[in-house]
All heavy atoms as an XYZ file, in Angstrom:
797
protein
N      52.472    -13.364      7.948
C      51.858    -12.768      6.781
C      51.286    -13.852      5.862
O      50.158    -13.727      5.405
C      52.900    -11.904      6.059
C      52.360    -11.150      4.914
S      51.275     -9.856      5.507
C      51.065     -8.949      4.050
N      52.069    -14.885      5.604
C      51.594    -15.979      4.753
C      50.453    -16.718      5.444
O      49.488    -17.120      4.797
C      52.761    -16.933      4.405
C      53.765    -16.219      3.505
C      52.240    -18.192      3.727
C      54.998    -17.012      3.196
N      50.553    -16.856      6.754
C      49.509    -17.530      7.516
C      48.186    -16.769      7.426
O      47.124    -17.374      7.292
C      49.962    -17.652      8.958
C      49.172    -18.602      9.764
C      49.810    -18.766     11.113
N      49.342    -19.994     11.703
C      49.685    -20.422     12.872
N      50.543    -19.721     13.590
N      49.214    -21.533     13.355
N      48.240    -15.430      7.488
C      47.029    -14.624      7.352
C      46.433    -14.773      5.958
O      45.215    -14.850      5.800
C      47.322    -13.149      7.624
C      47.388    -12.790      9.074
C      47.512    -11.283      9.230
C      47.573    -10.919     10.698
N      47.662     -9.472     10.872
N      47.293    -14.804      4.949
C      46.831    -14.960      3.569
C      46.132    -16.293      3.355
O      45.085    -16.361      2.706
N      46.705    -17.352      3.914
C      46.082    -18.672      3.796
C      44.749    -18.694      4.540
O      43.766    -19.271      4.055
C      47.039    -19.766      4.313
C      48.233    -19.891      3.358
C      46.325    -21.103      4.462
C      49.331    -20.801      3.841
N      44.702    -18.044      5.695
C      43.448    -17.967      6.449
C      42.373    -17.215      5.682
O      41.205    -17.627      5.674
N      42.747    -16.123      5.028
C      41.781    -15.341      4.250
C      41.276    -16.155      3.064
O      40.085    -16.158      2.761
C      42.405    -14.004      3.796
C      42.562    -13.081      5.002
C      41.560    -13.334      2.724
C      43.315    -11.815      4.720
N      42.177    -16.863      2.394
C      41.770    -17.692      1.259
C      40.838    -18.804      1.730
O      39.831    -19.104      1.088
C      43.006    -18.248      0.525
C      43.722    -17.110     -0.204
C      42.618    -19.353     -0.445
C      45.048    -17.485     -0.797
N      41.163    -19.427      2.865
C      40.319    -20.489      3.401
C      38.933    -19.959      3.761
O      37.912    -20.582      3.437
C      40.993    -21.125      4.631
C      40.208    -22.246      5.229
C      40.106    -23.458      4.578
C      39.557    -22.077      6.441
C      39.366    -24.497      5.116
C      38.810    -23.100      6.996
C      38.720    -24.320      6.324
N      38.874    -18.811      4.416
C      37.578    -18.215      4.764
C      36.789    -17.822      3.507
O      35.573    -17.997      3.458
C      37.771    -16.990      5.657
C      38.202    -17.308      7.059
S      37.020    -18.323      7.951
C      35.665    -17.184      8.091
N      37.484    -17.327      2.484
C      36.820    -16.987      1.226
C      36.216    -18.229      0.582
O      35.110    -18.182      0.043
C      37.801    -16.333      0.261
O      38.275    -15.127      0.773
N      36.951    -19.337      0.636
C      36.430    -20.585      0.080
C      35.176    -21.028      0.827
O      34.190    -21.437      0.204
C      37.499    -21.679      0.136
C      38.621    -21.488     -0.846
S      40.011    -22.621     -0.644
C      39.264    -24.189     -0.385
N      35.203    -20.938      2.151
C      34.036    -21.329      2.937
C      32.818    -20.453      2.614
O      31.704    -20.957      2.451
C      34.348    -21.255      4.431
C      35.295    -22.314      4.984
C      35.577    -22.045      6.452
C      34.723    -23.699      4.798
N      33.040    -19.161      2.506
C      31.938    -18.246      2.186
C      31.413    -18.523      0.780
O      30.194    -18.577      0.548
C      32.380    -16.769      2.331
C      31.346    -15.819      1.757
C      32.669    -16.451      3.779
N      32.309    -18.738     -0.186
C      31.900    -19.006     -1.568
C      31.094    -20.297     -1.657
O      30.033    -20.339     -2.278
C      33.137    -19.084     -2.476
C      32.799    -19.414     -3.893
C      32.276    -18.463     -4.736
C      33.011    -20.693     -4.387
C      31.948    -18.766     -6.040
C      32.693    -21.014     -5.685
C      32.160    -20.051     -6.520
N      31.589    -21.373     -1.037
C      30.877    -22.645     -1.091
C      29.536    -22.560     -0.366
O      28.542    -23.138     -0.820
C      31.726    -23.776     -0.519
C      32.930    -24.114     -1.352
C      34.111    -24.473     -0.744
C      32.897    -24.065     -2.729
C      35.242    -24.793     -1.500
C      34.002    -24.373     -3.506
C      35.174    -24.738     -2.888
N      29.488    -21.852      0.741
C      28.229    -21.696      1.478
C      27.208    -20.920      0.657
O      26.032    -21.302      0.594
C      28.469    -20.970      2.798
O      29.334    -21.702      3.607
N      27.639    -19.859      0.024
C      26.740    -19.070     -0.811
C      26.234    -19.890     -1.991
O      25.044    -19.856     -2.320
C      27.450    -17.802     -1.322
O      27.978    -17.087     -0.216
C      26.507    -16.912     -2.097
N      27.120    -20.639     -2.615
C      26.713    -21.480     -3.742
C      25.721    -22.545     -3.289
O      24.733    -22.825     -3.972
C      27.934    -22.144     -4.375
O      28.790    -21.175     -4.923
N      25.975    -23.147     -2.132
C      25.068    -24.162     -1.608
C      23.699    -23.568     -1.322
O      22.670    -24.186     -1.623
C      25.658    -24.791     -0.340
C      24.774    -25.817      0.293
C      24.604    -27.059     -0.301
C      24.107    -25.544      1.467
C      23.778    -28.009      0.263
C      23.290    -26.489      2.048
C      23.120    -27.725      1.447
N      23.668    -22.365     -0.762
C      22.388    -21.721     -0.476
C      21.619    -21.398     -1.755
O      20.389    -21.488     -1.775
C      22.595    -20.461      0.357
C      23.029    -20.708      1.796
C      23.347    -19.383      2.492
C      21.974    -21.474      2.560
N      22.305    -21.046     -2.837
C      21.601    -20.793     -4.098
C      21.029    -22.088     -4.663
O      19.943    -22.085     -5.233
C      22.503    -20.109     -5.143
O      23.625    -20.931     -5.429
C      22.952    -18.748     -4.684
N      21.742    -23.207     -4.505
C      21.227    -24.500     -4.961
C      19.978    -24.865     -4.161
O      18.950    -25.260     -4.730
C      22.300    -25.605     -4.834
C      21.692    -26.980     -5.065
C      23.424    -25.369     -5.806
N      20.060    -24.743     -2.839
C      18.909    -25.065     -1.992
C      17.720    -24.179     -2.340
O      16.578    -24.648     -2.419
C      19.283    -24.914     -0.496
C      20.308    -25.962     -0.095
C      18.050    -25.000      0.403
C      19.824    -27.381     -0.215
N      17.964    -22.906     -2.570
C      16.895    -21.979     -2.924
C      16.192    -22.416     -4.203
O      14.963    -22.371     -4.294
C      17.452    -20.564     -3.063
C      16.369    -19.551     -3.321
O      15.263    -19.668     -2.822
N      16.684    -18.547     -4.119
N      16.945    -22.845     -5.197
C      16.329    -23.257     -6.461
C      15.652    -24.612     -6.357
O      14.678    -24.873     -7.058
C      17.355    -23.253     -7.593
C      17.635    -21.893     -8.110
N      16.802    -21.241     -8.982
C      18.631    -21.029     -7.856
C      17.273    -20.043     -9.246
N      18.395    -19.884     -8.566
N      16.135    -25.476     -5.498
C      15.509    -26.789     -5.358
C      14.163    -26.719     -4.649
O      13.271    -27.517     -4.934
C      16.440    -27.744     -4.606
C      17.687    -28.175     -5.373
C      18.540    -29.083     -4.495
C      17.322    -28.875     -6.671
N      14.011    -25.775     -3.728
C      12.752    -25.700     -2.980
C      11.824    -24.595     -3.476
O      10.757    -24.407     -2.908
C      13.010    -25.530     -1.468
C      13.710    -24.220     -1.175
C      13.762    -26.689     -0.906
C      13.828    -23.895      0.303
N      12.201    -23.889     -4.531
C      11.352    -22.792     -5.008
C      10.098    -23.341     -5.684
O      10.107    -24.420     -6.264
C      12.124    -21.893     -5.971
O      12.350    -22.570     -7.181
N       9.000    -22.602     -5.644
C       7.744    -23.077     -6.244
C       7.815    -23.231     -7.761
O       7.090    -24.034     -8.326
C       6.730    -21.996     -5.876
C       7.389    -21.087     -4.928
C       8.853    -21.368     -4.931
N       8.699    -22.482     -8.434
C       8.807    -22.596     -9.890
C       9.245    -24.004    -10.282
O       8.788    -24.551    -11.276
C       9.794    -21.540    -10.441
C       9.162    -20.164    -10.357
C      10.201    -21.857    -11.862
C      10.041    -19.046    -10.820
N      10.123    -24.615     -9.498
C      10.604    -25.951     -9.834
C       9.591    -27.036     -9.522
O       9.815    -28.187     -9.839
C      11.913    -26.230     -9.091
C      13.052    -25.456     -9.685
O      13.072    -25.199    -10.874
N      13.990    -25.066     -8.860
N       8.483    -26.693     -8.906
C       7.464    -27.687     -8.605
C       6.388    -27.745     -9.694
O       5.517    -28.594     -9.652
C       6.844    -27.403     -7.246
C       7.857    -27.563     -6.126
C       7.208    -27.472     -4.793
C       8.117    -27.583     -3.612
N       9.479    -27.816     -3.736
N       6.432    -26.839    -10.674
C       5.454    -26.875    -11.752
C       5.772    -28.015    -12.697
O       6.926    -28.405    -12.880
C       5.435    -25.543    -12.533
O       6.727    -25.319    -13.086
C       5.040    -24.395    -11.639
N       4.768    -28.548    -13.320
C       4.928    -29.702    -14.206
C       5.517    -29.243    -15.534
O       5.063    -28.284    -16.149
C       3.577    -30.391    -14.432
C       3.063    -30.915    -13.097
C       3.690    -31.510    -15.451
C       1.657    -31.444    -13.146
N       6.522    -29.950    -16.005
C       7.094    -29.701    -17.315
C       8.242    -28.705    -17.348
O       8.833    -28.486    -18.384
N       8.574    -28.072    -16.255
C       9.659    -27.099    -16.271
C      10.505    -27.257    -15.016
O      10.007    -27.156    -13.916
C       9.122    -25.669    -16.338
C      10.203    -24.641    -16.430
C      10.856    -24.419    -17.631
C      10.588    -23.903    -15.316
C      11.861    -23.474    -17.723
C      11.595    -22.967    -15.401
C      12.228    -22.748    -16.608
O      13.223    -21.831    -16.689
N      11.749    -27.523    -15.216
C      12.702    -27.636    -14.112
C      13.921    -26.791    -14.464
O      14.376    -26.785    -15.605
C      13.159    -29.079    -13.907
C      12.068    -30.043    -13.556
C      11.894    -30.084    -12.089
C      10.890    -31.164    -11.734
N      10.378    -31.057    -10.437
N      14.451    -26.099    -13.470
C      15.662    -25.327    -13.713
C      16.516    -25.318    -12.458
O      16.012    -25.505    -11.350
C      15.339    -23.887    -14.122
O      14.887    -23.154    -13.019
N      17.792    -25.105    -12.663
C      18.735    -24.983    -11.564
C      19.744    -23.914    -11.953
O      20.353    -23.991    -13.026
C      19.450    -26.310    -11.304
C      20.585    -26.283    -10.292
C      20.030    -25.993     -8.893
C      21.327    -27.593    -10.290
N      19.888    -22.920    -11.105
C      20.860    -21.852    -11.341
C      21.722    -21.721    -10.102
O      21.212    -21.681     -8.988
C      20.149    -20.532    -11.614
C      19.301    -20.566    -12.863
C      18.456    -19.324    -13.032
O      18.365    -18.518    -12.073
O      17.867    -19.169    -14.103
N      23.022    -21.676    -10.305
C      23.960    -21.572     -9.189
C      24.779    -20.309     -9.373
O      25.280    -20.042    -10.466
C      24.891    -22.797     -9.117
C      24.073    -24.073     -8.998
C      25.851    -22.672     -7.945
C      24.901    -25.331     -9.065
N      24.952    -19.574     -8.274
C      25.799    -18.396     -8.297
C      25.101    -17.175     -7.750
O      23.941    -16.930     -8.040
N      25.828    -16.451     -6.923
C      25.337    -15.178     -6.405
C      26.525    -14.247     -6.248
O      27.526    -14.651     -5.670
C      24.636    -15.364     -5.044
C      24.144    -14.080     -4.457
C      22.966    -13.527     -4.896
C      24.890    -13.409     -3.506
C      22.510    -12.335     -4.376
C      24.455    -12.213     -2.980
C      23.259    -11.677     -3.419
N      26.507    -13.073     -6.717
C      25.478    -12.353     -7.432
C      25.441    -12.663     -8.925
O      24.475    -12.327     -9.598
C      25.847    -10.893     -7.210
C      27.318    -10.893     -7.056
C      27.645    -12.203     -6.387
N      26.465    -13.318     -9.459
C      26.488    -13.661    -10.878
C      26.200    -15.152    -11.045
O      26.820    -15.983    -10.400
C      27.851    -13.332    -11.499
C      28.279    -11.912    -11.280
C      29.324    -11.623    -10.432
C      27.635    -10.879    -11.911
C      29.733    -10.319    -10.216
C      28.025     -9.570    -11.703
C      29.081     -9.282    -10.857
N      25.275    -15.486    -11.944
C      24.913    -16.876    -12.190
C      26.003    -17.515    -13.058
O      26.264    -17.060    -14.167
C      23.566    -16.934    -12.890
C      23.112    -18.323    -13.250
C      21.733    -18.303    -13.881
C      21.734    -17.467    -15.124
N      20.496    -17.521    -15.885
N      26.674    -18.552    -12.535
C      27.747    -19.172    -13.304
C      27.421    -20.587    -13.764
O      28.185    -21.179    -14.521
C      29.072    -19.165    -12.529
C      29.049    -19.833    -11.180
C      29.215    -21.190    -11.065
C      28.874    -19.086    -10.028
C      29.202    -21.794     -9.830
C      28.862    -19.674     -8.795
C      29.033    -21.038     -8.700
O      29.019    -21.638     -7.477
N      26.297    -21.161    -13.347
C      25.880    -22.470    -13.843
C      24.376    -22.466    -13.994
O      23.643    -21.974    -13.135
C      26.293    -23.586    -12.887
C      25.839    -24.961    -13.346
C      26.537    -25.636    -14.330
C      24.706    -25.551    -12.820
C      26.115    -26.882    -14.767
C      24.278    -26.790    -13.248
C      24.985    -27.454    -14.223
O      24.568    -28.678    -14.658
N      23.896    -23.032    -15.100
C      22.464    -23.107    -15.344
C      22.138    -24.459    -15.963
O      22.851    -24.936    -16.849
C      22.026    -21.991    -16.287
C      20.556    -21.999    -16.577
C      20.147    -20.848    -17.480
O      21.019    -20.283    -18.162
O      18.952    -20.539    -17.494
N      21.084    -25.077    -15.463
C      20.596    -26.339    -16.021
C      19.079    -26.240    -16.116
O      18.418    -25.810    -15.186
C      20.987    -27.499    -15.111
C      20.550    -28.847    -15.616
C      21.018    -29.961    -14.706
O      22.236    -30.092    -14.515
O      20.147    -30.666    -14.182
N      18.541    -26.644    -17.262
C      17.101    -26.585    -17.437
C      16.666    -27.696    -18.387
O      17.459    -28.233    -19.141
C      16.653    -25.215    -17.959
C      17.312    -24.808    -19.249
C      16.718    -25.075    -20.465
C      18.534    -24.145    -19.233
C      17.332    -24.689    -21.648
C      19.154    -23.760    -20.412
C      18.549    -24.037    -21.619
N      15.379    -28.040    -18.310
C      14.813    -29.082    -19.155
C      13.636    -28.504    -19.935
O      12.811    -27.784    -19.385
C      14.349    -30.258    -18.309
C      15.462    -30.938    -17.560
S      14.893    -32.284    -16.528
C      14.816    -33.568    -17.752
N      13.582    -28.862    -21.224
C      12.477    -28.431    -22.071
C      11.950    -29.666    -22.806
O      12.499    -30.064    -23.827
C      12.906    -27.363    -23.089
C      13.519    -26.179    -22.375
C      11.735    -26.947    -23.954
C      14.090    -25.132    -23.294
N      10.933    -30.284    -22.274
C      10.258    -31.441    -22.884
C      11.210    -32.511    -23.406
O      11.039    -33.024    -24.506
C       9.341    -30.979    -24.027
C       8.149    -30.210    -23.512
O       7.751    -30.477    -22.360
O       7.624    -29.369    -24.244
N      12.228    -32.805    -22.684
C      13.125    -33.881    -23.089
C      13.751    -34.485    -21.832
O      13.860    -33.809    -20.822
C      14.192    -33.395    -24.051
S      15.304    -32.173    -23.375
N      14.173    -35.724    -21.899
C      14.744    -36.336    -20.694
C      16.161    -35.858    -20.375
O      16.618    -36.004    -19.256
C      14.735    -37.829    -21.022
C      14.757    -37.901    -22.512
C      14.027    -36.678    -22.989
N      16.851    -35.305    -21.353
C      18.219    -34.843    -21.132
C      18.235    -33.361    -20.801
O      17.655    -32.554    -21.533
C      19.082    -35.089    -22.371
C      19.182    -36.563    -22.702
O      19.149    -37.405    -21.814
N      19.266    -36.871    -23.980
N      18.915    -32.983    -19.724
C      18.944    -31.556    -19.371
C      19.893    -30.760    -20.267
O      20.874    -31.279    -20.794
C      19.449    -31.571    -17.936
C      20.243    -32.826    -17.825
C      19.600    -33.814    -18.751
N      19.568    -29.507    -20.451
C      20.456    -28.558    -21.114
C      21.175    -27.808    -20.011
O      20.558    -27.363    -19.049
C      19.650    -27.570    -21.965
C      18.852    -28.267    -23.030
O      19.392    -29.060    -23.776
N      17.565    -27.986    -23.086
N      22.481    -27.661    -20.135
C      23.232    -27.022    -19.065
C      24.386    -26.224    -19.647
O      24.773    -26.413    -20.805
C      23.761    -28.045    -18.055
C      24.694    -29.064    -18.661
C      26.068    -28.845    -18.681
C      24.214    -30.224    -19.225
C      26.927    -29.766    -19.234
C      25.056    -31.151    -19.787
C      26.417    -30.924    -19.787
O      27.257    -31.841    -20.359
N      24.933    -25.341    -18.827
C      26.062    -24.556    -19.275
C      26.737    -23.827    -18.130
O      26.108    -23.459    -17.156
N      28.043    -23.665    -18.289
C      28.866    -22.939    -17.317
C      29.242    -21.596    -17.918
O      29.506    -21.488    -19.101
C      30.159    -23.700    -17.031
C      29.982    -24.914    -16.196
C      29.717    -26.173    -16.640
C      30.071    -24.995    -14.779
N      29.631    -27.022    -15.579
C      29.849    -26.329    -14.425
C      30.305    -24.065    -13.778
C      29.856    -26.759    -13.111
C      30.316    -24.497    -12.469
C      30.092    -25.830    -12.141
N      29.311    -20.587    -17.082
C      29.815    -19.290    -17.476
C      31.045    -19.028    -16.607
O      30.940    -18.572    -15.471
C      28.753    -18.214    -17.277
C      29.157    -16.892    -17.858
O      30.341    -16.626    -18.066
N      28.181    -16.051    -18.115
N      32.220    -19.360    -17.147
C      33.456    -19.296    -16.354
C      33.837    -17.876    -15.958
O      34.413    -17.668    -14.885
C      34.596    -19.968    -17.103
C      34.450    -21.485    -17.272
C      35.617    -22.051    -18.060
C      34.334    -22.171    -15.932
N      33.510    -16.895    -16.792
C      33.842    -15.517    -16.413
C      33.034    -15.095    -15.183
O      33.567    -14.415    -14.294
C      33.611    -14.566    -17.580
O      32.270    -14.584    -17.988
N      31.760    -15.491    -15.103
C      30.972    -15.185    -13.908
C      31.471    -15.957    -12.695
O      31.431    -15.440    -11.577
C      29.493    -15.487    -14.142
C      28.814    -14.445    -14.994
O      29.394    -13.413    -15.301
N      27.590    -14.708    -15.387
N      31.948    -17.186    -12.887
C      32.513    -17.962    -11.788
C      33.748    -17.266    -11.225
O      33.886    -17.105    -10.003
C      32.870    -19.373    -12.257
C      33.571    -20.278    -11.247
C      32.674    -20.553    -10.064
C      34.002    -21.573    -11.915
N      34.617    -16.811    -12.095
C      35.829    -16.112    -11.654
C      35.473    -14.798    -10.968
O      36.057    -14.441     -9.944
C      36.791    -15.908    -12.846
C      37.333    -17.270    -13.297
C      37.923    -14.970    -12.488
C      38.083    -17.245    -14.600
N      34.482    -14.072    -11.513
C      34.039    -12.825    -10.868
C      33.476    -13.089     -9.475
O      33.760    -12.331     -8.542
C      32.984    -12.131    -11.731
C      33.494    -11.384    -12.955
C      32.315    -10.901    -13.789
C      34.372    -10.229    -12.554
N      32.696    -14.157     -9.321
C      32.166    -14.496     -7.996
C      33.282    -14.826     -7.017
O      33.248    -14.419     -5.859
C      31.201    -15.684     -8.086
C      29.787    -15.276     -8.448
O      29.505    -14.067     -8.462
O      28.968    -16.179     -8.708
N      34.275    -15.583     -7.467
C      35.402    -15.948     -6.604
C      36.175    -14.701     -6.184
O      36.506    -14.520     -5.005
C      36.317    -16.974     -7.306
C      35.594    -18.317     -7.435
C      37.631    -17.143     -6.553
C      36.309    -19.323     -8.312
N      36.467    -13.823     -7.136
C      37.227    -12.608     -6.837
C      36.426    -11.692     -5.917
O      36.970    -11.126     -4.957
C      37.633    -11.889     -8.137
C      38.682    -12.725     -8.882
C      38.149    -10.488     -7.868
C      38.998    -12.222    -10.272
N      35.134    -11.545     -6.183
C      34.288    -10.697     -5.339
C      34.234    -11.225     -3.907
O      34.344    -10.450     -2.951
C      32.883    -10.608     -5.928
C      31.910     -9.681     -5.229
C      32.387     -8.234     -5.321
C      30.537     -9.809     -5.843
N      34.109    -12.530     -3.754
C      34.101    -13.127     -2.416
C      35.429    -12.896     -1.710
O      35.460    -12.545     -0.523
C      33.805    -14.634     -2.505
O      32.574    -14.831     -3.196
C      33.709    -15.257     -1.127
N      36.529    -13.059     -2.433
C      37.855    -12.838     -1.849
C      38.022    -11.384     -1.409
O      38.532    -11.112     -0.312
C      38.945    -13.221     -2.849
C      40.378    -13.141     -2.376
C      40.620    -14.116     -1.232
C      41.325    -13.425     -3.517
N      37.559    -10.441     -2.213
C      37.664     -9.021     -1.868
C      36.820     -8.698     -0.636
O      37.271     -7.997      0.274
C      37.262     -8.142     -3.070
C      38.326     -8.231     -4.161
C      37.043     -6.697     -2.651
C      37.920     -7.591     -5.474
N      35.598     -9.216     -0.594
C      34.718     -8.927      0.547
C      35.283     -9.509      1.833
O      35.331     -8.835      2.868
C      33.290     -9.443      0.264
C      32.637     -8.591     -0.818
C      32.440     -9.451      1.535
C      31.319     -9.115     -1.329
N      35.727    -10.771      1.793
C      36.276    -11.396      3.002
C      37.561    -10.692      3.423
O      37.784    -10.450      4.616
C      36.503    -12.910      2.781
C      37.293    -13.526      3.924
C      35.174    -13.617      2.625
N      38.405    -10.320      2.475
C      39.635     -9.597      2.803
C      39.322     -8.241      3.429
O      39.970     -7.833      4.398
C      40.489     -9.388      1.556
O      40.869    -10.607      1.004
N      38.344     -7.545      2.879
C      37.953     -6.250      3.423
C      37.400     -6.349      4.837
O      37.755     -5.554      5.708
N      36.541     -7.338      5.070
C      35.998     -7.527      6.418
C      37.106     -7.885      7.395
O      37.148     -7.366      8.520
C      34.889     -8.598      6.400
C      33.662     -8.052      5.659
C      34.510     -9.025      7.818
C      32.583     -9.078      5.395
N      38.022     -8.750      6.987
C      39.146     -9.127      7.851
C      40.025     -7.920      8.161
O      40.439     -7.718      9.307
C      39.982    -10.232      7.184
O      39.143    -11.338      6.878
C      41.106    -10.697      8.086
N      40.288     -7.101      7.155
C      41.105     -5.901      7.354
C      40.435     -4.942      8.337
O      41.080     -4.419      9.241
C      41.355     -5.211      6.009
C      42.099     -3.915      6.138
C      43.463     -3.909      6.376
C      41.438     -2.700      6.026
C      44.157     -2.709      6.502
C      42.113     -1.506      6.151
C      43.473     -1.511      6.382
O      44.150     -0.332      6.517
N      39.136     -4.721      8.143
C      38.410     -3.802      9.027
C      38.390     -4.326     10.460
O      38.591     -3.569     11.411
C      36.980     -3.566      8.494
C      37.047     -2.739      7.212
C      36.102     -2.874      9.526
C      35.746     -2.651      6.457
N      38.150     -5.630     10.614
C      38.120     -6.211     11.960
C      39.490     -6.125     12.628
O      39.584     -5.816     13.821
C      37.641     -7.663     11.910
C      36.208     -7.814     11.441
S      35.022     -6.983     12.477
C      35.021     -8.072     13.865
N      40.562     -6.400     11.881
C      41.912     -6.300     12.449
C      42.257     -4.863     12.819
O      42.866     -4.612     13.855
C      42.955     -6.864     11.482
C      42.916     -8.367     11.423
O      42.411     -9.031     12.323
N      43.444     -8.917     10.343
N      41.868     -3.922     11.961
C      42.136     -2.518     12.241
C      41.370     -2.063     13.482
O      41.910     -1.335     14.320
C      41.745     -1.669     11.032
C      42.187     -0.254     11.116
C      41.902      0.464      9.808
C      42.409      1.884      9.889
N      42.172      2.615      8.657
N      40.137     -2.520     13.620
C      39.325     -2.173     14.788
C      39.947     -2.748     16.055
O      40.013     -2.068     17.083
C      37.910     -2.719     14.600
C      36.964     -2.372     15.699
C      35.582     -2.935     15.393
C      34.638     -2.676     16.536
N      33.317     -3.257     16.293
N      40.437     -3.988     16.003
C      41.073     -4.601     17.168
C      42.362     -3.886     17.544
O      42.657     -3.712     18.725
C      41.353     -6.082     16.915
C      40.088     -6.908     16.934
O      39.079     -6.504     17.493
N      40.141     -8.068     16.298
N      43.141     -3.459     16.560
C      44.392     -2.738     16.844
C      44.080     -1.410     17.516
O      44.749     -1.015     18.471
C      45.206     -2.532     15.534
C      46.325     -1.542     15.748
C      45.744     -3.865     15.033
N      43.060     -0.697     17.033
C      42.686      0.577     17.627
C      42.184      0.399     19.062
O      42.461      1.210     19.935
C      41.624      1.280     16.775
C      42.106      1.837     15.442
C      40.926      2.388     14.650
C      43.163      2.891     15.633
N      41.439     -0.674     19.327
C      40.957     -0.917     20.673
C      42.104     -1.234     21.625
O      42.095     -0.809     22.777
C      39.953     -2.067     20.684
C      38.601     -1.671     20.142
C      37.631     -2.838     20.139
O      38.011     -3.982     20.364
N      36.366     -2.530     19.859
N      43.107     -1.965     21.166
C      44.258     -2.295     22.013
C      45.106     -1.055     22.304
O      45.700     -0.953     23.364
C      45.113     -3.390     21.365
C      44.456     -4.739     21.395
N      44.245     -5.428     22.569
C      43.975     -5.511     20.407
C      43.653     -6.573     22.298
N      43.486     -6.655     20.980
N      45.172     -0.121     21.372
C      45.933      1.113     21.599
C      45.268      1.987     22.657
O      45.910      2.657     23.416
C      46.105      1.890     20.309
C      47.105      1.279     19.376
C      47.312      2.162     18.185
N      48.203      1.528     17.241
C      48.448      1.967     16.046
N      47.839      3.060     15.603
N      49.283      1.342     15.241
N      43.932      1.995     22.649
C      43.188      2.812     23.609
C      43.360      2.256     25.017
O      43.476      2.995     25.975
C      41.682      2.879     23.204
C      40.859      3.525     24.290
C      41.533      3.613     21.901
N      43.356      0.942     25.133
C      43.489      0.323     26.442
C      44.898      0.527     26.930
O      45.270      0.773     27.984
C      43.187     -1.176     26.378
C      41.760     -1.530     25.985
C      41.635     -3.050     25.862
C      40.778     -1.017     27.028
């Protein structure tokens, strides 16, 4: 039971980090960031939990939204747990039929 819980947490971490990385890559290669004078970076899906932008100055303005970060983590954990539960239930049903 503890081993399954650790596995679910580990998989949730991998999914969360992968999703966050994909949002960073998306913002780095988007055409909006290639315009002169405006740069922005937003991290988080579906809730944006980090934002950095520049407005005519060399120092970036940035901010974290910790409540959105926690919501993203919890949402990822729920989704991965649900998928794992459904897959395990499906495997148990298939073994009973055989």
